[in-house]
C-alpha positions as MATLAB code, in Angstrom:
seq = 'XXXXXXXXXXXXXXXXXXXXXXXXXXXXXXXXXXXXXXXXXXXXXXXXXXXXXXXXXXXXXXXXXXXXXXXXXXXXXXXXXXXXXXXXXXXXXXXXXXXXXXXXXXXXXXXXXXXXXXXXXXXXXXXXXXXXXXXXXXXXXXXXXXXXXXXXXXXXXXXXXXXXXXXXXXXXXXXXXXXXXXXXXXXXXXXXXXXXXXXXXXXXXXXXXXXXXXXXXXXXXXXXXXXXXXXXXXXXXXXXXXXXXXXXXXXXXXXXXXXXXXXXXXXXXXXXXXXXXXXXXXXXXXXXXXXXXXXXXXXXXXXXXXXXXXXXXXXXXXXXXXXXXXXXXXXXXXXXXXXXXXXXXXXXXXXXXXXXXXXXXXXXXXXXXXXXXXXXXXXXXXXXXXXXXXXXXXXXXXXXXXXXXXX';
ca = [
      19.314   -0.434    1.304;
      17.712   -3.737    2.149;
      20.927   -4.843    3.768;
      20.176   -2.439    6.632;
      16.586   -3.305    7.458;
      14.884   -6.448    8.590;
      12.340   -7.498    5.979;
      10.327  -10.522    5.040;
      13.025  -11.947    2.874;
      16.223  -11.057    4.713;
      16.371  -14.443    6.396;
      16.433  -16.640    3.376;
      18.772  -14.438    1.337;
      22.010  -15.307    3.122;
      20.437  -14.620    6.516;
      21.249  -10.968    6.368;
      19.361   -7.917    7.395;
      18.659   -6.940    4.251;
      -4.499    1.032   14.827;
     -14.780    7.734   22.059;
     -17.618    6.553   19.973;
     -19.052   10.071   20.260;
     -16.044   11.693   18.739;
     -15.967    9.074   16.041;
     -19.591    9.760   15.165;
     -18.849   13.478   15.049;
     -15.886   12.898   12.778;
     -17.832   10.642   10.542;
     -20.821   12.954   10.628;
     -23.159    9.971   10.320;
     -22.773   10.465    6.620;
     -23.498    7.864    4.023;
     -20.889    5.172    4.189;
     -20.403    5.424    7.979;
     -21.957    3.350   10.732;
     -23.547    4.815   13.850;
     -20.407    3.838   15.752;
     -18.350    6.089   13.510;
     -16.580    3.413   11.550;
     -16.860    3.303    7.791;
     -19.356    0.782    6.554;
     -17.820   -2.138    4.677;
     -17.689   -1.418    0.983;
     -20.410   -3.026   -1.058;
     -19.305   -5.761   -3.409;
     -18.558   -4.544   -6.934;
     -17.797   -6.164  -10.249;
     -14.149   -7.086  -10.244;
     -13.962   -7.443   -6.462;
     -12.155   -8.642   -4.572;
      -9.220   -6.540   -5.673;
      -5.621   -7.612   -5.214;
      -2.577   -5.410   -4.564;
       1.079   -6.376   -4.965;
       4.196   -4.430   -3.983;
       7.103   -4.359   -6.401;
      10.526   -5.343   -5.147;
      13.047   -2.480   -5.111;
      13.722   -0.405   -8.221;
      10.143   -0.370   -9.475;
       8.727    1.394   -6.367;
       5.132    0.660   -7.291;
       2.006   -1.148   -6.194;
       0.322   -3.236   -8.870;
      -3.467   -3.401   -8.737;
      -5.690   -6.178  -10.045;
      -9.377   -7.034  -10.317;
     -10.527  -10.633  -10.071;
     -12.855  -12.400  -12.443;
     -15.513  -14.880  -11.382;
     -13.000  -17.703  -11.200;
     -10.473  -15.642   -9.248;
      -8.265  -15.073  -12.277;
      -6.661  -11.626  -12.062;
      -6.523   -8.827  -14.612;
      -4.886   -5.395  -14.206;
      -7.131   -2.436  -13.384;
      -6.616    0.951  -15.028;
      -3.992    2.136  -14.360;
      -2.194   -1.150  -13.679;
      -0.001    0.352  -10.942;
       0.405    3.329   -8.604;
       3.639    4.872   -7.349;
       4.874    3.968   -3.878;
       7.702    5.079   -1.636;
      11.207    3.663   -1.857;
      11.362   -0.118   -1.618;
       7.744   -0.989   -0.716;
       7.424   -4.211    1.197;
       4.197   -5.333    2.839;
       0.745   -3.986    2.002;
      -2.529   -4.187    3.943;
      -6.137   -3.209    3.239;
      -8.476   -1.814    5.905;
     -11.319   -4.093    7.079;
     -13.732   -1.731    5.334;
     -11.976   -2.018    1.991;
     -11.605    1.734    1.587;
      -7.926    2.308    2.426;
      -4.609    0.580    1.779;
      -1.228    0.945    3.461;
       2.221   -0.020    2.131;
       5.393   -0.102    4.236;
       8.416    1.593    2.629;
      12.066    1.131    3.564;
      13.178    4.616    2.545;
      16.828    4.367    3.559;
      19.139    2.521    5.952;
      17.919    4.853    8.721;
      14.308    5.755    7.890;
      10.993    4.255    6.876;
       7.392    5.247    6.246;
       3.908    3.972    5.532;
       2.358    5.082    2.252;
      -1.387    5.525    2.573;
      -3.962    5.266   -0.187;
      -7.675    5.771   -0.668;
      -9.204    2.677   -2.268;
     -12.115    3.079   -4.648;
     -14.421    0.135   -3.843;
     -16.032    0.314   -7.267;
     -12.916    0.265   -9.423;
     -10.209   -0.978   -7.053;
      -8.023    1.985   -7.975;
      -5.646    3.339   -5.334;
      -5.109    7.105   -4.908;
      -2.487    8.565   -2.539;
      -3.900   10.293    0.525;
      -2.545   13.606    1.846;
      -0.053   13.383    3.354;
       1.152   10.619    1.118;
       3.400    9.069    3.770;
       3.622    8.838    7.555;
       7.018    8.144    9.123;
       7.782    5.036   11.147;
       9.674    5.203   14.449;
      12.783    3.581   13.025;
      13.608    1.390   10.060;
      10.625   -0.928    9.494;
      10.925   -4.674    9.089;
       8.554   -4.177    6.189;
       5.341   -5.531    7.672;
       2.085   -3.980    8.891;
      -0.939   -5.239   10.820;
      -4.366   -3.564   10.974;
      -6.683   -4.152   13.939;
      -9.937   -5.999   13.091;
     -12.007   -2.903   13.925;
      -9.890   -0.824   11.531;
      -8.976    1.746   14.192;
      -5.267    1.045   14.608;
      -2.165   -0.022   12.711;
       1.089   -1.533   13.952;
       4.468   -1.622   12.170;
       7.569   -3.433   13.470;
      10.437   -0.922   13.362;
      13.947   -1.842   14.481;
      13.657   -3.301   17.966;
      10.249   -1.705   18.526;
       6.706   -1.497   17.181;
       5.338    1.769   15.777;
       1.657    2.246   16.558;
      -0.910    4.460   14.828;
      -4.515    5.559   15.055;
      -6.583    5.326   11.868;
      -9.125    8.098   11.298;
     -12.641    6.620   10.939;
     -13.507    9.483    8.584;
     -10.456    9.635    6.316;
      -8.498    6.446    6.935;
      -5.353    8.510    7.549;
      -2.687    7.370    9.998;
      -1.618    9.390   13.047;
       1.193    8.263   15.373;
      -0.249    7.172   18.712;
       1.381    7.995   22.058;
       3.664    6.440   22.880;
       4.913    6.461   19.316;
       6.566    3.080   19.752;
       6.716    0.160   22.168;
       9.930   -1.780   22.642;
       9.721   -5.352   21.416;
      11.719   -8.475   22.161;
      14.619   -8.833   19.729;
      13.920   -7.667   16.200;
      10.174   -7.983   15.443;
       9.442   -9.481   12.031;
       6.061  -11.166   11.448;
       3.101   -9.506   13.153;
      -0.610  -10.275   13.561;
      -3.564   -8.968   15.623;
      -5.913  -11.516   17.182;
      -9.374  -11.721   15.567;
     -11.009  -10.233   18.679;
      -8.515   -7.333   18.664;
      -7.364   -7.895   22.262;
      -3.809   -9.071   21.619;
      -0.982   -8.543   19.167;
       1.446  -11.334   18.305;
       4.833  -10.951   16.692;
       7.789  -13.162   15.969;
      11.357  -12.011   16.549;
      14.810  -13.040   15.517;
      18.233  -11.402   15.743;
      20.088   -8.864   13.662;
      22.561  -10.974   11.731;
      25.434   -9.170   10.102;
      27.351  -10.860    7.272;
      30.939   -9.732    7.179;
      32.307   -8.337    3.940;
      33.874  -11.113    1.924;
      32.018  -13.811    3.847;
      30.116  -16.480    1.965;
      27.471  -16.912    4.635;
      26.426  -16.429    8.243;
      26.592  -18.707   11.260;
      23.808  -16.886   13.080;
      21.246  -19.434   11.868;
      22.778  -22.177   13.960;
      24.199  -20.270   16.903;
      22.835  -20.645   20.415;
      22.138  -16.917   20.356;
      19.992  -17.318   17.257;
      18.002  -20.156   18.760;
      17.411  -18.216   21.970;
      16.325  -15.129   20.004;
      13.732  -17.042   17.960;
      10.614  -16.073   19.884;
       6.934  -15.155   19.756;
       5.768  -12.273   21.966;
       2.238  -11.335   23.017;
       1.196   -7.742   23.749;
      -2.130   -6.627   25.208;
      -4.135   -4.042   23.258;
      -6.109   -1.362   25.109;
      -9.791   -1.667   24.172;
     -10.159    2.092   24.717;
      -7.205    3.433   22.744;
      -5.699    0.547   20.796;
      -2.315    1.205   22.438;
      -0.071   -1.766   23.145;
       0.901   -2.802   26.633;
       4.269   -1.375   27.694;
       5.703   -4.892   28.010;
       4.841   -8.276   26.533;
       2.272  -10.391   28.309;
       4.384  -13.354   27.262;
       7.475  -14.220   25.248;
       7.889  -17.860   24.239;
      10.488  -19.745   22.226;
       9.708  -20.882   18.705;
      11.508  -22.539   15.809;
      14.808  -21.255   14.460;
      14.566  -18.298   12.108;
      10.858  -17.483   12.485;
       9.287  -15.322    9.802;
       5.496  -15.056    9.697;
       2.630  -15.858   12.039;
      -1.025  -16.628   11.277;
      -3.963  -16.957   13.661;
      -7.078  -19.095   13.249;
     -10.316  -17.138   12.650;
     -11.742  -18.324   15.981;
      -8.629  -17.063   17.753;
      -7.792  -20.372   19.433;
      -4.644  -21.342   17.514;
      -1.517  -19.688   16.116;
       0.986  -20.981   13.562;
       4.562  -19.792   12.951;
       6.732  -20.416    9.895;
      10.253  -21.199   11.114;
      12.325  -20.829    7.972;
      15.670  -21.797    9.473;
      14.356  -24.996   11.015;
      12.098  -25.904    8.063;
       9.223  -26.360   10.499;
       5.789  -24.935   11.249;
       5.194  -24.390   14.930;
       1.675  -24.584   16.341;
       0.245  -23.096   19.527;
      -3.024  -23.030   21.455;
      -4.193  -19.569   22.538;
      -5.713  -19.005   25.976;
      -8.884  -16.981   25.272;
      -8.690  -15.222   28.638;
      -5.019  -14.220   28.668;
      -3.934  -14.454   25.029;
      -0.947  -16.571   26.077;
       0.436  -19.328   23.894;
       0.962  -22.991   24.738;
       2.706  -25.369   22.308;
       0.410  -28.008   20.894;
       1.348  -31.677   20.727;
       3.319  -32.063   18.632;
       4.851  -28.606   18.871;
       5.771  -28.569   15.189;
       5.336  -30.254   11.831;
       7.800  -30.408    8.963;
       7.820  -27.722    6.287;
       8.347  -28.194    2.586;
      11.575  -26.240    2.172;
      12.110  -23.024    4.162;
       8.470  -22.195    5.015;
       8.171  -18.430    4.838;
       4.587  -17.148    4.883;
       1.310  -18.798    5.829;
      -2.439  -18.141    5.978;
      -5.386  -19.886    7.630;
      -8.477  -20.400    5.464;
     -11.481  -18.220    6.410;
     -13.398  -21.338    7.543;
     -10.449  -22.390    9.714;
     -10.197  -25.855    8.161;
      -6.814  -25.550    6.431;
      -3.482  -23.767    6.667;
      -1.650  -22.764    3.490;
       2.136  -22.426    3.653;
       4.544  -20.874    1.139;
       7.864  -22.724    0.979;
      10.551  -20.428   -0.383;
      13.305  -22.855   -1.295;
      10.845  -25.548   -2.328;
       8.871  -23.100   -4.526;
       5.575  -24.648   -3.429;
       2.363  -23.821   -1.641;
       1.252  -26.573    0.735;
      -2.108  -27.310    2.332;
      -2.220  -28.651    5.908;
      -5.505  -29.844    7.378;
      -6.464  -28.338   10.759;
      -8.124  -30.557   13.354;
     -11.537  -29.098   14.287;
     -11.107  -30.513   17.780;
      -7.566  -29.421   18.646;
      -6.416  -26.972   15.978;
      -3.413  -29.202   15.324;
      -2.012  -29.518   11.830;
      -1.845  -32.666    9.785;
       1.632  -34.205    9.988;
       2.076  -33.847    6.235;
       0.555  -31.621    3.549;
      -2.797  -32.755    2.203;
      -2.026  -31.164   -1.158;
       0.611  -28.947   -2.708;
       1.310  -27.093   -5.946;
       4.248  -25.405   -7.607;
       4.609  -21.628   -7.399;
       6.755  -19.096   -9.198;
      10.439  -19.207   -8.166;
      11.394  -17.849   -4.737;
       7.826  -17.403   -3.453;
       7.484  -14.679   -0.843;
       3.988  -13.943    0.510;
       0.479  -15.378    0.355;
      -3.010  -13.859    0.546;
      -6.363  -15.636    0.376;
      -9.602  -14.288   -1.063;
     -12.286  -13.527    1.566;
     -14.396  -16.466    0.426;
     -11.405  -18.779    0.679;
     -11.696  -19.939   -2.919;
      -8.439  -18.440   -4.204;
      -4.830  -17.949   -3.153;
      -2.254  -15.540   -4.543;
       1.516  -15.884   -4.053;
       4.193  -13.288   -4.825;
       7.695  -14.020   -6.036;
      10.884  -12.293   -5.035;
      12.666  -13.921   -7.913;
      10.327  -13.465  -10.880;
       8.050  -10.873  -12.436;
       4.972  -13.021  -11.947;
       2.248  -13.685   -9.383;
       0.952  -17.241   -8.904;
      -2.806  -17.680   -8.684;
      -4.686  -20.738   -7.434;
      -8.177  -22.114   -7.010;
      -9.040  -23.693   -3.647;
     -11.674  -26.415   -3.487;
     -14.522  -25.368   -1.145;
     -14.979  -29.036   -0.287;
     -11.470  -30.396    0.197;
      -9.351  -27.245    0.359;
      -7.096  -28.664   -2.356;
      -4.949  -26.176   -4.276;
      -5.083  -26.115   -8.073;
      -3.311  -23.612  -10.356;
      -5.679  -21.362  -12.269;
      -5.428  -20.858  -16.009;
      -3.239  -19.015  -16.559;
      -1.183  -20.144  -13.572;
       0.513  -16.736  -13.294;
      -0.103  -13.086  -14.145;
       2.473  -10.409  -14.829;
       3.763   -8.639  -11.721;
       6.540   -6.039  -11.232;
       9.523   -7.053  -13.354;
      12.067   -6.986  -10.504;
       9.969   -9.364   -8.420;
       7.172   -8.816   -5.909;
       6.981   -8.951   -2.118;
       3.714   -8.100   -0.344;
       0.185   -9.001   -1.400;
      -3.233   -8.018   -0.027;
      -6.838   -8.736   -0.989;
      -9.870   -6.546   -0.272;
     -12.421   -7.952    2.205;
];
């Protein structure tokens, strides 16, 4: 099935395809747990929070759920997992910490988003009704939630599916138009911190012929030209994306994920095929990207996913072939990355995705190649990464893909 849909890990595995105030207030009823603007109030902190959720790679079709201890060490909640749709990939938690959404690649021609209610006291996920909402095409596996929690966006085929999120129930509803055509095949996706722009990276659909031992699309001129970052405007009234990109700009070969600094002034792209991390300045007025100087820094072996620390001082990069997590310092003046990692640590084999705790003191890394999740402490002073004890916790036996942490 994965051979027909673009997902987080299709690139490195042989380079194959593998979200009116009045109405909101009425809906919310100004009940306990809702703000006057109609949005759910952020969940109060509970023992065991933040909670961490991990999607199981194919076969298991489950989402594992964990509570964190004071040090950030994880332990399973009860029950330790909840059923998902077929082949769950990415997972995201609403800004309020009351809903979670997992992207499912149901078949070579269809996909969906599983939606769950999240108990802020126990961390337990419960399927909403309906349990799934269809995507407009086969999803790449990723999902982005707007900072205000009102909209969700899912790359699907050569387009982006867009949804409204109910402020009362957290349920998804397809938004007209149901999808917006993207540039190439959208993969990594992120909404700017101010919610005004959406950024996604694209590559090409690379077929590997039967009997072939590899693909040349990683080095072709077509592949290089198709490695791009696009910027879409987001309507402040409806959350709908602009019909066309505000900008499309070239990036490193084989881009995968994108991360944006908390102040919204810089963006970073993991270019797996080029083993580089590209860095851009963001124009606060237009949302457009401009390459920094230098435009890129070296990765540590097929950089795949990345996350900026909540204080904006460091970038953490997961290197898939190097099986490491690397810390890059971010210049407070320019947003540029240090030329080399400041610190690094070993992860489980074939690391896939990274999520940071809201206080920036912990990092969690999934593994496509092992039934374990790596967990790390992050120094609040230096940002240095240190494995926790134990260094890993049990995750789905077939491997894990997406990871999310409650706010």
